[in-house]
The first five atom37 places (N, CA, C, CB, O) and aatype in JSON, in Angstrom:
{
  "aatype": [20, 20, 20, 20, 20, 20, 20, 20, 20, 20, 20, 20, 20, 20, 20, 20, 20, 20, 20, 20, 20, 20, 20, 20, 20, 20, 20, 20, 20, 20, 20, 20, 20, 20, 20, 20, 20, 20, 20, 20, 20, 20, 20, 20, 20, 20, 20, 20, 20, 20, 20, 20, 20, 20, 20, 20, 20, 20, 20, 20, 20, 20, 20, 20, 20, 20, 20, 20, 20, 20, 20, 20, 20, 20, 20, 20, 20, 20, 20, 20, 20, 20, 20, 20, 20, 20, 20, 20, 20, 20],
  "atom_mask": [
    [1, 1, 1, 1, 1],
    [1, 1, 1, 1, 1],
    [1, 1, 1, 1, 1],
    [1, 1, 1, 1, 1],
    [1, 1, 1, 1, 1],
    [1, 1, 1, 1, 1],
    [1, 1, 1, 1, 1],
    [1, 1, 1, 1, 1],
    [1, 1, 1, 1, 1],
    [1, 1, 1, 1, 1],
    [1, 1, 1, 1, 1],
    [1, 1, 1, 1, 1],
    [1, 1, 1, 1, 1],
    [1, 1, 1, 1, 1],
    [1, 1, 1, 1, 1],
    [1, 1, 1, 1, 1],
    [1, 1, 1, 1, 1],
    [1, 1, 1, 1, 1],
    [1, 1, 1, 1, 1],
    [1, 1, 1, 1, 1],
    [1, 1, 1, 1, 1],
    [1, 1, 1, 1, 1],
    [1, 1, 1, 1, 1],
    [1, 1, 1, 1, 1],
    [1, 1, 1, 1, 1],
    [1, 1, 1, 1, 1],
    [1, 1, 1, 1, 1],
    [1, 1, 1, 1, 1],
    [1, 1, 1, 1, 1],
    [1, 1, 1, 1, 1],
    [1, 1, 1, 1, 1],
    [1, 1, 1, 1, 1],
    [1, 1, 1, 1, 1],
    [1, 1, 1, 1, 1],
    [1, 1, 1, 1, 1],
    [1, 1, 1, 1, 1],
    [1, 1, 1, 1, 1],
    [1, 1, 1, 1, 1],
    [1, 1, 1, 1, 1],
    [1, 1, 1, 1, 1],
    [1, 1, 1, 1, 1],
    [1, 1, 1, 1, 1],
    [1, 1, 1, 1, 1],
    [1, 1, 1, 1, 1],
    [1, 1, 1, 1, 1],
    [1, 1, 1, 1, 1],
    [1, 1, 1, 1, 1],
    [1, 1, 1, 1, 1],
    [1, 1, 1, 1, 1],
    [1, 1, 1, 1, 1],
    [1, 1, 1, 1, 1],
    [1, 1, 1, 1, 1],
    [1, 1, 1, 1, 1],
    [1, 1, 1, 1, 1],
    [1, 1, 1, 1, 1],
    [1, 1, 1, 1, 1],
    [1, 1, 1, 1, 1],
    [1, 1, 1, 1, 1],
    [1, 1, 1, 1, 1],
    [1, 1, 1, 1, 1],
    [1, 1, 1, 1, 1],
    [1, 1, 1, 1, 1],
    [1, 1, 1, 1, 1],
    [1, 1, 1, 1, 1],
    [1, 1, 1, 1, 1],
    [1, 1, 1, 1, 1],
    [1, 1, 1, 1, 1],
    [1, 1, 1, 1, 1],
    [1, 1, 1, 1, 1],
    [1, 1, 1, 1, 1],
    [1, 1, 1, 1, 1],
    [1, 1, 1, 1, 1],
    [1, 1, 1, 1, 1],
    [1, 1, 1, 1, 1],
    [1, 1, 1, 1, 1],
    [1, 1, 1, 1, 1],
    [1, 1, 1, 1, 1],
    [1, 1, 1, 1, 1],
    [1, 1, 1, 1, 1],
    [1, 1, 1, 1, 1],
    [1, 1, 1, 1, 1],
    [1, 1, 1, 1, 1],
    [1, 1, 1, 1, 1],
    [1, 1, 1, 1, 1],
    [1, 1, 1, 1, 1],
    [1, 1, 1, 1, 1],
    [1, 1, 1, 1, 1],
    [1, 1, 1, 1, 1],
    [1, 1, 1, 1, 1],
    [1, 1, 1, 1, 1]
  ],
  "atom_positions": [
    [[7.96, -11.9, -64.86], [8.97, -11.65, -63.86], [8.92, -10.2, -63.4], [10.36, -11.99, -64.4], [9.16, -9.91, -62.23]],
    [[8.6, -9.31, -64.31], [8.58, -7.89, -63.94], [7.48, -7.6, -62.92], [8.37, -7.02, -65.18], [7.71, -6.85, -61.98]],
    [[6.31, -8.18, -63.1], [5.22, -7.98, -62.16], [5.6, -8.52, -60.78], [3.94, -8.65, -62.67], [5.37, -7.86, -59.77]],
    [[6.18, -9.7, -60.75], [6.6, -10.29, -59.49], [7.64, -9.39, -58.82], [7.17, -11.7, -59.7], [7.58, -9.16, -57.61]],
    [[8.59, -8.9, -59.59], [9.64, -8.03, -59.05], [9.06, -6.73, -58.49], [10.68, -7.72, -60.13], [9.58, -6.2, -57.51]],
    [[8.01, -6.23, -59.1], [7.37, -5.02, -58.56], [6.73, -5.3, -57.2], [6.31, -4.49, -59.53], [6.76, -4.46, -56.31]],
    [[6.16, -6.48, -57.06], [5.52, -6.86, -55.8], [6.54, -7.3, -54.75], [4.52, -7.98, -56.04], [6.28, -7.22, -53.55]],
    [[7.7, -7.76, -55.21], [8.76, -8.24, -54.32], [10.09, -7.63, -54.77], [8.84, -9.83, -54.33], [10.92, -8.31, -55.37]],
    [[10.29, -6.34, -54.49], [11.47, -5.64, -55.02], [12.81, -6.26, -54.61], [11.44, -4.22, -54.58], [13.8, -6.11, -55.32]],
    [[12.83, -6.94, -53.48], [14.09, -7.56, -53.06], [14.49, -8.72, -53.98], [13.98, -8.06, -51.63], [15.64, -9.16, -53.95]],
    [[13.55, -9.22, -54.79], [13.85, -10.29, -55.73], [14.47, -9.77, -57.02], [12.6, -11.08, -56.04], [15.05, -10.55, -57.78]],
    [[14.35, -8.48, -57.27], [14.79, -7.91, -58.55], [16.24, -8.2, -58.89], [14.58, -6.44, -58.52], [16.51, -8.66, -60.0]],
    [[17.2, -7.96, -58.0], [18.6, -8.24, -58.39], [18.83, -9.71, -58.76], [19.53, -7.86, -57.26], [19.54, -10.0, -59.72]],
    [[18.24, -10.62, -58.0], [18.43, -12.04, -58.29], [17.76, -12.45, -59.59], [17.89, -12.89, -57.15], [18.32, -13.23, -60.36]],
    [[16.56, -11.94, -59.84], [15.88, -12.24, -61.09], [16.63, -11.68, -62.29], [14.45, -11.69, -61.07], [16.76, -12.35, -63.32]],
    [[17.13, -10.46, -62.15], [17.91, -9.87, -63.24], [19.19, -10.65, -63.5], [18.26, -8.42, -62.91], [19.57, -10.86, -64.65]],
    [[19.83, -11.08, -62.45], [21.05, -11.87, -62.59], [20.76, -13.2, -63.26], [21.71, -12.09, -61.21], [21.49, -13.62, -64.17]],
    [[19.7, -13.88, -62.82], [19.32, -15.15, -63.44], [19.03, -14.95, -64.93], [18.08, -15.75, -62.72], [19.5, -15.72, -65.77]],
    [[18.26, -13.91, -65.26], [17.9, -13.64, -66.65], [19.15, -13.4, -67.51], [16.96, -12.42, -66.73], [19.25, -13.92, -68.62]],
    [[20.07, -12.63, -67.0], [21.28, -12.33, -67.76], [22.06, -13.6, -68.06], [22.18, -11.33, -67.0], [22.54, -13.8, -69.18]],
    [[22.19, -14.46, -67.06], [22.91, -15.72, -67.25], [22.15, -16.63, -68.21], [23.14, -16.42, -65.9], [22.73, -17.18, -69.15]],
    [[20.86, -16.81, -67.96], [20.05, -17.72, -68.78], [19.98, -17.25, -70.23], [18.64, -17.84, -68.21], [20.0, -18.07, -71.15]],
    [[19.91, -15.96, -70.43], [19.82, -15.42, -71.79], [21.08, -15.72, -72.61], [19.6, -13.91, -71.73], [21.0, -15.89, -73.82]],
    [[22.21, -15.8, -71.96], [23.45, -16.09, -72.67], [23.87, -17.54, -72.65], [24.54, -15.27, -72.1], [24.87, -17.91, -73.27]],
    [[23.13, -18.37, -71.93], [23.5, -19.78, -71.76], [23.19, -20.59, -73.0], [22.79, -20.38, -70.55], [22.29, -20.26, -73.78]],
    [[23.94, -21.66, -73.18], [23.69, -22.63, -74.24], [23.61, -24.01, -73.58], [24.83, -22.58, -75.35], [24.45, -24.88, -73.8]],
    [[22.58, -24.18, -72.77], [22.4, -25.42, -72.03], [21.93, -26.54, -72.94], [21.42, -25.22, -70.89], [21.06, -26.33, -73.79]],
    [[22.5, -27.72, -72.75], [22.09, -28.9, -73.51], [21.39, -29.94, -72.64], [23.28, -29.53, -74.18], [20.8, -30.89, -73.14]],
    [[21.48, -29.73, -71.31], [20.9, -30.7, -70.39], [20.83, -30.07, -68.99], [21.72, -32.03, -70.37], [21.37, -28.99, -68.75]],
    [[20.17, -30.77, -68.09], [20.11, -30.31, -66.7], [21.51, -30.24, -66.1], [19.22, -31.24, -65.86], [21.79, -29.38, -65.28]],
    [[22.38, -31.15, -66.51], [23.75, -31.1, -66.01], [24.42, -29.77, -66.36], [24.58, -32.26, -66.58], [25.15, -29.21, -65.54]],
    [[24.18, -29.28, -67.56], [24.72, -27.97, -67.96], [24.13, -26.86, -67.1], [24.44, -27.7, -69.46], [24.85, -25.96, -66.67]],
    [[22.84, -26.93, -66.87], [22.19, -25.93, -66.02], [22.82, -25.92, -64.64], [20.66, -26.19, -65.92], [23.1, -24.86, -64.07]],
    [[23.04, -27.11, -64.1], [23.6, -27.23, -62.74], [25.05, -26.78, -62.64], [23.5, -28.66, -62.27], [25.54, -26.51, -61.54]],
    [[25.75, -26.69, -63.76], [27.1, -26.12, -63.71], [27.03, -24.64, -63.34], [27.82, -26.3, -65.07], [27.93, -24.11, -62.69]],
    [[25.96, -23.98, -63.75], [25.76, -22.57, -63.46], [24.91, -22.37, -62.21], [25.11, -21.87, -64.64], [25.21, -21.51, -61.38]],
    [[23.87, -23.17, -62.07], [22.93, -23.08, -60.95], [22.86, -24.45, -60.28], [21.5, -22.6, -61.43], [21.98, -25.25, -60.61]],
    [[23.79, -24.73, -59.35], [23.89, -26.07, -58.76], [22.63, -26.58, -58.08], [25.01, -26.08, -57.78], [22.43, -27.79, -57.96]],
    [[21.77, -25.69, -57.63], [20.58, -26.11, -56.9], [19.34, -26.21, -57.78], [20.31, -25.16, -55.78], [18.23, -26.38, -57.27]],
    [[19.5, -26.12, -59.08], [18.36, -26.29, -60.0], [17.87, -27.73, -59.9], [18.76, -25.93, -61.48], [18.66, -28.67, -59.84]],
    [[16.54, -27.87, -59.88], [15.94, -29.2, -59.77], [14.96, -29.42, -60.91], [15.23, -29.36, -58.42], [14.31, -28.49, -61.38]],
    [[14.87, -30.66, -61.33], [13.9, -31.06, -62.34], [12.68, -31.63, -61.63], [14.51, -32.09, -63.34], [12.79, -32.56, -60.83]],
    [[11.51, -31.07, -61.94], [10.24, -31.56, -61.4], [9.33, -31.78, -62.6], [9.6, -30.55, -60.34], [8.81, -30.82, -63.17]],
    [[9.14, -33.02, -62.98], [8.4, -33.31, -64.21], [9.12, -32.69, -65.38], [6.93, -32.8, -64.12], [10.31, -32.95, -65.6]],
    [[8.42, -31.86, -66.14], [9.02, -31.17, -67.28], [9.61, -29.81, -66.92], [7.98, -30.99, -68.37], [10.15, -29.12, -67.78]],
    [[9.51, -29.44, -65.66], [9.94, -28.1, -65.23], [11.31, -28.13, -64.55], [8.91, -27.49, -64.29], [11.67, -29.1, -63.89]],
    [[12.04, -27.05, -64.74], [13.28, -26.84, -64.0], [13.01, -25.72, -63.01], [14.48, -26.49, -64.96], [12.52, -24.65, -63.38]],
    [[13.34, -25.99, -61.75], [13.06, -25.07, -60.65], [14.37, -24.46, -60.18], [12.33, -25.79, -59.49], [15.34, -25.16, -59.9]],
    [[14.38, -23.13, -60.09], [15.55, -22.39, -59.63], [15.24, -21.71, -58.3], [16.0, -21.35, -60.68], [14.15, -21.17, -58.11]],
    [[16.21, -21.75, -57.38], [16.13, -20.98, -56.15], [16.57, -19.56, -56.47], [17.0, -21.61, -55.01], [17.62, -19.36, -57.09]],
    [[15.78, -18.59, -56.04], [16.08, -17.19, -56.33], [16.1, -16.42, -55.01], [15.03, -16.59, -57.31], [15.31, -16.7, -54.11]],
    [[16.98, -15.47, -54.91], [16.99, -14.6, -53.73], [17.35, -15.32, -52.46], [15.67, -13.94, -53.57], [16.69, -15.13, -51.44]],
    [[18.38, -16.13, -52.5], [18.8, -16.83, -51.29], [17.76, -17.82, -50.79], [19.09, -15.84, -50.21], [17.57, -17.97, -49.58]],
    [[17.11, -18.5, -51.71], [16.12, -19.53, -51.39], [14.78, -18.96, -50.91], [16.68, -20.46, -50.34], [13.94, -19.7, -50.4]],
    [[14.59, -17.68, -51.05], [13.35, -17.04, -50.63], [12.26, -17.16, -51.7], [13.6, -15.56, -50.31], [11.07, -17.14, -51.38]],
    [[12.66, -17.3, -52.95], [11.73, -17.35, -54.07], [12.06, -18.54, -54.96], [11.76, -16.04, -54.88], [13.16, -19.1, -54.91]],
    [[11.08, -18.91, -55.79], [11.28, -19.98, -56.77], [10.9, -19.48, -58.15], [10.44, -21.24, -56.39], [9.91, -18.77, -58.34]],
    [[11.71, -19.87, -59.11], [11.47, -19.57, -60.51], [11.25, -20.91, -61.2], [12.67, -18.76, -61.16], [12.15, -21.76, -61.22]],
    [[10.07, -21.1, -61.77], [9.7, -22.36, -62.41], [9.75, -22.14, -63.92], [8.28, -22.86, -61.95], [9.09, -21.24, -64.44]],
    [[10.53, -22.95, -64.61], [10.71, -22.8, -66.05], [10.49, -24.12, -66.77], [12.12, -22.26, -66.36], [10.49, -25.2, -66.17]],
    [[10.29, -24.0, -68.06], [10.36, -25.16, -68.94], [11.48, -24.85, -69.93], [8.96, -25.46, -69.68], [11.45, -23.82, -70.61]],
    [[12.45, -25.73, -70.0], [13.59, -25.53, -70.88], [13.49, -26.52, -72.04], [14.95, -25.7, -70.11], [13.42, -27.73, -71.84]],
    [[13.49, -25.98, -73.24], [13.51, -26.82, -74.45], [14.94, -26.75, -74.99], [12.44, -26.34, -75.54], [15.3, -25.83, -75.73]],
    [[15.73, -27.71, -74.61], [17.16, -27.69, -74.93], [17.42, -27.71, -76.43], [17.84, -28.87, -74.28], [18.35, -27.05, -76.9]],
    [[16.63, -28.45, -77.18], [16.9, -28.62, -78.61], [16.79, -27.32, -79.4], [15.94, -29.64, -79.19], [17.42, -27.18, -80.45]],
    [[16.01, -26.37, -78.91], [15.87, -25.08, -79.61], [16.37, -23.91, -78.75], [14.41, -24.85, -80.0], [16.18, -22.75, -79.11]],
    [[17.01, -24.24, -77.63], [17.61, -23.22, -76.76], [16.58, -22.18, -76.31], [18.77, -22.52, -77.49], [16.8, -20.98, -76.44]],
    [[15.47, -22.66, -75.78], [14.43, -21.77, -75.28], [14.17, -22.06, -73.81], [13.13, -21.93, -76.1], [14.14, -23.22, -73.39]],
    [[13.98, -21.01, -73.03], [13.61, -21.12, -71.63], [12.32, -20.33, -71.45], [14.75, -20.59, -70.67], [12.27, -19.13, -71.71]],
    [[11.29, -21.01, -71.01], [10.0, -20.38, -70.78], [9.75, -20.28, -69.28], [8.86, -21.16, -71.48], [9.76, -21.29, -68.58]],
    [[9.52, -19.08, -68.8], [9.21, -18.88, -67.39], [7.73, -19.16, -67.2], [9.58, -17.43, -66.91], [6.88, -18.52, -67.82]],
    [[7.44, -20.13, -66.35], [6.04, -20.49, -66.07], [5.54, -19.75, -64.83], [5.91, -22.02, -65.85], [4.43, -19.21, -64.84]],
    [[6.35, -19.71, -63.78], [5.93, -19.08, -62.53], [7.14, -18.49, -61.82], [5.21, -20.1, -61.62], [8.26, -18.98, -61.93]],
    [[6.88, -17.42, -61.1], [7.81, -16.91, -60.1], [6.97, -16.78, -58.84], [8.5, -15.51, -60.54], [5.9, -16.18, -58.87]],
    [[7.45, -17.34, -57.75], [6.62, -17.36, -56.54], [7.47, -17.34, -55.28], [5.72, -18.58, -56.55], [8.67, -17.62, -55.29]],
    [[6.8, -17.0, -54.2], [7.47, -17.05, -52.91], [7.66, -18.51, -52.53], [6.66, -16.27, -51.83], [7.02, -19.4, -53.09]],
    [[8.52, -18.74, -51.58], [8.74, -20.1, -51.1], [7.45, -20.67, -50.52], [9.87, -20.14, -50.05], [7.16, -21.85, -50.69]],
    [[6.67, -19.84, -49.85], [5.39, -20.28, -49.28], [4.42, -20.71, -50.37], [4.76, -19.15, -48.44], [3.78, -21.75, -50.25]],
    [[4.31, -19.93, -51.44], [3.44, -20.3, -52.56], [3.92, -21.6, -53.21], [3.39, -19.16, -53.61], [3.12, -22.47, -53.55]],
    [[5.22, -21.7, -53.38], [5.82, -22.89, -53.98], [5.49, -24.14, -53.18], [7.34, -22.72, -54.09], [5.18, -25.19, -53.74]],
    [[5.54, -24.02, -51.86], [5.32, -25.16, -50.98], [3.9, -25.71, -51.04], [5.64, -24.78, -49.56], [3.65, -26.84, -50.62]],
    [[2.97, -24.93, -51.56], [1.59, -25.4, -51.69], [1.43, -26.38, -52.85], [0.65, -24.21, -51.88], [0.4, -27.06, -52.96]],
    [[2.43, -26.47, -53.71], [2.49, -27.43, -54.82], [1.4, -27.27, -55.88], [2.41, -28.81, -54.27], [1.2, -28.19, -56.67]],
    [[0.72, -26.16, -55.93], [-0.33, -25.96, -56.93], [0.24, -25.83, -58.35], [-1.13, -24.73, -56.6], [-0.49, -26.06, -59.32]],
    [[1.49, -25.48, -58.47], [2.14, -25.26, -59.75], [2.51, -26.57, -60.44], [3.38, -24.42, -59.55], [2.73, -26.59, -61.65]],
    [[2.58, -27.66, -59.7], [3.11, -28.91, -60.23], [2.29, -29.5, -61.37], [3.21, -29.92, -59.13], [2.83, -30.18, -62.23]],
    [[0.99, -29.24, -61.39], [0.16, -29.83, -62.45], [0.57, -29.31, -63.83], [-1.33, -29.55, -62.19], [0.27, -29.95, -64.84]],
    [[1.23, -28.15, -63.9], [1.7, -27.62, -65.18], [3.02, -28.25, -65.63], [1.86, -26.13, -65.09], [3.51, -27.96, -66.72]],
    [[3.58, -29.09, -64.8], [4.91, -29.64, -65.09], [4.9, -31.14, -65.39], [5.83, -29.38, -63.93], [5.96, -31.74, -65.55]],
    [[3.75, -31.71, -65.48], [3.66, -33.16, -65.73], [3.85, -33.48, -67.19], [2.33, -33.71, -65.27], [3.8, -34.65, -67.57]]
  ]
}
C-alpha cells in the first residue's frame, strides 16, 4: 500500500483511513464488513473495497476465522477494469 500511495498520493488519506478501520475491526463475515464499508464486494475469495471516492480499488483476502486481512492488490480503477487480478481470487 505504501508504494501505491507514493505513486498516487491522493489515495493516501483513504488508504490510511481504511487501514485504521480494518486493523481494529473484528469482522466475522462479509455482512460485518459491509456494515463499515457498504460497497465492499466479494469476488471469488477476494473482498474488493472502493478507495478514494471510487477512483481506486483495494483487493484483499479476509480470513475471518483468524481475523486476518491480506492486501493482494491496490490499483487504479482502470487497472481493476482489466480484470487481470481475478485469477488470484478463484
